[in-house]
C-alpha positions in Angstrom: -79.0 -14.6 8.1 -81.3 -14.7 4.8 -81.5 -11.0 4.9 -77.6 -10.8 4.7 -77.2 -13.0 2.0 -79.7 -11.3 0.1 -78.1 -7.8 0.6 -74.7 -9.4 -0.4 -76.1 -11.0 -3.6 -77.4 -7.2 -4.7 -73.8 -6.0 -4.5 -72.0 -5.7 -7.6 -68.7 -6.3 -7.7 -67.5 -6.7 -11.2 -67.1 -3.5 -13.4 -68.6 -4.4 -17.0 -67.5 -2.4 -20.5 -70.3 -0.9 -21.9 -70.8 -2.1 -25.8 -70.1 0.8 -27.9 -69.5 1.7 -31.5 -67.5 4.7 -33.2 -69.1 7.7 -32.5 -67.9 9.5 -35.5 -69.0 6.8 -38.2 -72.3 6.6 -36.8 -72.7 10.5 -36.5 -71.9 10.1 -40.5 -74.1 7.5 -40.9 -77.2 8.9 -39.2 -76.7 12.0 -40.8 -76.5 10.5 -44.0 -79.8 8.6 -43.4 -81.7 11.6 -42.0 -80.8 13.3 -45.6 -81.8 10.3 -47.1 -84.9 10.2 -45.2 -85.7 13.3 -46.6 -85.3 12.2 -50.3 -87.6 9.3 -49.6 -90.2 11.6 -47.9 -90.4 13.5 -51.2 -90.3 10.4 -53.5 -92.9 9.4 -51.4 -95.6 12.4 -52.0 -94.5 12.0 -55.7 -95.1 8.2 -56.1 -98.2 8.9 -53.9 -100.1 10.7 -56.8 -99.9 7.5 -59.0 -99.6 4.4 -56.5 -101.2 5.7 -53.3 -100.2 3.1 -50.9 -96.7 2.3 -51.8 -96.3 6.4 -52.1 -97.9 6.6 -48.5 -95.5 4.2 -47.2 -92.8 5.7 -48.0 -93.4 9.1 -47.0 -94.4 7.8 -43.6 -91.1 5.5 -43.4 -88.8 8.9 -44.3 -90.8 11.2 -42.1 -90.6 8.9 -39.0 -86.9 8.0 -39.4 -86.2 12.2 -39.7 -88.3 13.2 -36.8 -88.4 10.3 -34.5 -85.3 7.3 -35.3 -82.6 10.1 -36.1 -83.2 12.1 -33.2 -83.1 9.0 -30.9 -79.8 8.1 -32.2 -78.3 11.4 -31.1 -79.1 10.4 -27.6 -76.2 7.6 -28.1 -73.4 9.9 -28.7 -71.2 10.5 -25.8 -67.6 12.1 -25.6 -65.3 11.5 -23.1 -61.9 13.4 -21.8 -59.0 11.6 -20.3 -59.8 10.0 -16.7 -63.8 10.1 -17.6 -66.4 7.2 -16.9 -69.9 7.0 -17.8 -71.8 4.3 -15.5 -74.9 3.1 -18.1 -78.2 1.5 -16.9 -80.6 0.1 -19.6 -84.1 -0.1 -18.4 -83.1 -0.1 -14.9 -80.0 -2.8 -15.3 -76.7 -2.3 -15.4 -75.6 -1.9 -18.8 -71.9 -1.2 -18.8 -69.2 1.5 -17.9 -67.6 3.5 -20.6 -64.3 4.5 -20.2 -61.4 6.0 -22.2 -61.0 9.8 -24.2 -63.0 9.7 -27.2 -66.4 9.9 -29.2 -68.6 6.6 -28.8 -71.9 5.7 -29.7 -74.0 3.3 -27.0 -77.6 2.5 -26.9 -79.4 5.5 -26.8 -81.7 4.2 -24.4 -78.7 3.6 -22.2 -78.7 6.2 -19.2 -75.8 7.4 -17.2 -75.8 8.0 -13.6 -73.8 9.5 -11.0 -75.6 9.8 -7.5 -72.2 11.4 -5.8 -70.9 15.0 -5.6 -67.3 14.4 -5.4 -65.0 16.5 -3.2 -62.9 19.0 -4.8 -59.4 19.7 -4.1 -60.1 22.7 -1.7 -61.9 20.2 0.6 -65.3 21.7 -0.4 -68.2 19.8 -2.3 -69.2 20.4 -5.8 -71.2 18.7 -8.6 -69.9 16.1 -11.0 -68.0 18.6 -12.7 -66.5 20.2 -9.6 -67.9 23.5 -10.8 -71.5 24.3 -9.2 -71.7 24.9 -5.5 -74.1 22.6 -3.7 -76.0 22.6 -0.3 -73.3 21.8 2.3 -74.1 19.9 5.7 -72.6 18.8 8.8 -72.5 14.9 9.6 -70.0 13.4 11.9 -68.1 16.4 11.8 -67.3 15.9 8.3 -68.2 18.1 5.5 -70.4 16.5 3.2 -73.1 17.3 0.2 -76.6 16.7 -0.5 -77.4 14.7 -3.5 -77.6 17.9 -5.8 -76.2 17.8 -9.6 -77.4 19.4 -12.9 -78.6 16.9 -15.4 -76.0 16.3 -17.9 -73.2 16.4 -15.2 -73.2 12.5 -14.9 -69.6 11.6 -15.6 -67.5 10.2 -13.1 -64.1 11.5 -12.6 -61.1 8.8 -12.2 -58.6 11.2 -11.4 -56.9 11.3 -7.8 -58.9 13.8 -5.7 -58.4 15.2 -2.0 -60.8 14.8 0.6 -60.0 17.5 3.2 -62.6 16.7 6.3 -63.0 19.0 9.2 -60.9 19.1 12.6 -62.1 16.7 15.2 -62.0 16.2 18.6 -61.0 13.2 19.8 -59.6 11.4 23.2 -56.2 9.5 22.9 -55.0 6.7 24.5 -54.8 8.6 27.9 -58.0 10.3 27.4 -56.9 13.7 26.7 -58.8 15.6 24.1 -57.0 16.5 21.0 -57.8 18.4 17.8 -56.6 16.6 14.6 -57.4 16.7 11.0 -56.2 14.5 8.1 -56.4 14.5 4.4 -57.0 12.0 2.2 -56.1 11.5 -1.3 -58.5 8.9 -3.2 -59.7 7.7 -6.6 -62.4 5.9 -8.1 -61.1 2.3 -9.4 -64.4 0.2 -10.1 -67.2 2.5 -10.8 -70.0 -0.1 -10.6 -69.3 -0.4 -6.7 -69.0 3.3 -6.5 -72.4 4.1 -8.4 -74.6 1.0 -7.0 -73.2 -0.5 -3.5 -73.4 2.9 -1.8 -76.1 5.8 -2.1 -73.5 8.5 -2.5 -69.8 7.7 -2.6 -68.4 10.9 -1.9 -70.5 10.9 1.4 -69.6 7.8 2.3 -65.9 8.1 2.0 -66.3 11.5 4.0 -67.9 9.6 7.1 -65.7 6.7 6.9 -62.7 8.8 6.8 -64.0 10.1 10.3 -64.9 6.5 11.6 -61.4 5.3 10.4 -59.5 8.6 12.4 -61.4 7.8 15.7 -60.6 4.2 15.5 -56.7 4.7 15.2 -56.2 8.0 17.3 -57.6 6.2 20.3 -54.8 3.7 20.1 -52.0 6.2 20.6 -51.3 9.0 23.0 -50.7 12.5 21.8 -46.9 12.4 23.2 -44.7 10.1 25.5 -41.5 11.0 27.8 -39.5 8.3 25.9 -38.5 8.2 22.2 -39.1 4.4 22.1 -42.7 4.4 22.5 -44.8 5.2 19.7 -47.3 8.4 19.8 -49.5 10.8 17.5 -46.6 13.3 17.4 -43.5 11.2 17.2 -45.0 8.2 14.9 -47.3 10.6 12.8 -46.2 8.4 9.5 -47.0 5.0 11.2 -50.2 7.0 12.6 -51.1 8.2 8.7 -50.4 4.4 7.4 -52.5 2.7 9.9 -55.4 5.2 9.2 -54.9 4.5 5.2 -55.4 1.0 5.6 -58.4 1.1 8.2 -60.3 3.5 5.7 -59.0 1.1 2.5 -60.8 -1.6 4.7 -64.2 0.4 4.9 -64.3 2.1 1.1 -63.5 -1.2 -0.5 -67.3 -2.0 -1.1 -67.5 1.2 -2.7 -64.9 0.7 -5.4 -62.5 3.5 -4.1 -58.7 3.6 -3.5 -57.0 5.5 -0.9 -53.7 6.5 -2.3 -52.3 8.4 0.5 -53.6 10.0 4.0 -51.5 12.7 6.0 -52.2 14.4 9.5 -52.6 17.8 8.6 -53.3 19.2 12.1 -52.6 17.6 15.5 -52.8 20.0 18.6 -54.0 19.5 22.3 -58.0 20.9 22.8 -58.0 24.7 23.7 -59.6 23.4 27.6 -56.4 21.4 28.4 -53.8 23.3 26.0 -52.5 25.8 28.7 -52.0 22.8 31.4 -50.3 20.5 28.6 -48.0 23.7 28.0 -47.1 23.7 31.4 -46.2 20.1 31.8 -44.2 20.1 28.7 -41.9 23.2 30.2 -41.8 21.8 33.2 -40.6 18.4 31.7 -38.3 20.4 29.3 -36.6 22.4 32.6 -36.4 19.1 34.4 -34.6 17.4 31.6 -32.3 20.6 31.0 -31.4 20.5 34.6 -30.7 17.0 34.6 -28.2 17.4 32.1 -26.9 20.7 33.5 -26.1 18.7 36.9 -24.7 15.3 34.9 -22.4 17.9 33.0 -21.5 19.5 36.3 -20.5 16.6 38.2 -18.4 15.2 35.3 -16.6 18.7 35.2 -15.8 18.8 39.0 -14.6 15.2 39.1 -12.2 16.0 36.3 -11.0 19.0 38.1 -10.3 17.3 41.1 -8.3 14.4 39.5 -6.5 16.8 37.6 -5.4 18.9 40.7 -4.4 15.5 42.4 -2.6 14.2 39.3 -0.2 17.3 38.9 -0.1 18.1 42.5 -1.2 21.5 42.1 -2.9 21.8 45.9 -3.2 19.5 48.6 -7.0 19.5 50.0 -8.5 18.1 53.2 -12.1 16.8 52.9 -13.1 19.9 54.6 -11.8 22.1 51.6 -12.4 19.5 49.0 -16.0 19.6 49.9 -16.1 23.3 49.8 -14.4 23.5 46.4 -17.0 20.9 45.0 -19.9 23.0 46.2 -18.3 26.1 44.7 -17.8 24.6 41.5 -21.3 23.1 41.3 -22.7 26.6 42.3 -21.0 28.1 39.4 -21.8 25.6 37.1 -25.4 24.9 37.9 -26.3 28.1 38.6 -29.0 30.3 36.5 -26.9 33.5 36.7 -22.9 34.3 36.1 -20.5 33.8 39.1 -19.3 36.5 41.1 -16.1 35.6 42.8 -14.9 37.0 45.4 -11.1 37.3 45.5 -9.3 36.6 49.0 -6.1 38.5 48.8 -5.0 36.8 52.3 -3.9 33.6 53.8 -5.7 30.4 52.1 -6.8 29.5 55.5 
């Protein structure tokens, strides 16, 4: 119990805005001070000839600012484009999140981190900019990536991104193996949770998507003979909504928002696909025959009633049964009827 409480305390739930100043103003100020430090250094050398101690202090101060302090301050400049963010830490502690497009100046000792490798729209995995390839592995039948990114590529994208996991073989409610794939549209809404609560939020999302898909697919059959019952094929939108809700509950702690999920592929597994196709064909034939027979019986009944009402011909039970048989053969047969013309007596 104490371990669980300790782990809960380590989770970060709130996103803190990072303290920052205008980058352009600080750039001009730092540039001016670096130029001034050169003048101070030169003045210090000149003054040092007459007054040794003050001159040395001025020269050292000018040189220190120009060679050490000024370059260090340049490390605090950050540039962000729309829908990008920096998660900053200062000496191992969470310093804040820098959001919004613009040119900013933050504490030069604050370090930006991004442990994840976002998924691109094609379903592949790239670095934080989505440009360089990374090593791909397979884990839980999902495409994930090793934590590999180049230094400097530490911006976190806040744009809507697409996760297109590999197709998976899952047993449906009836135990039939099926092949199913989904696509999830997602984005980062809490950068602090995404960076600090999980090791790699894109890998975490991919694995949780696999888990949510398996949990929901097991609750539905692939198909049902009745339209009133819910199935993966007939209720795809409801299934997708349930997968979205299940996935959202799993990735809340990672600061992610699932915008939409869609089923992109649904089919029986190859080992039972042929048998299921034969069953579907047989069911379709039975349904078609049933409809044909029902229609034929109705037409025969209507024909007999019309003949009786209009007194066209009087038929005894035997002739009536023969007429019903002939009409059913004509209406229910697979081939066109070939009548035999009787030129003699009806009897």
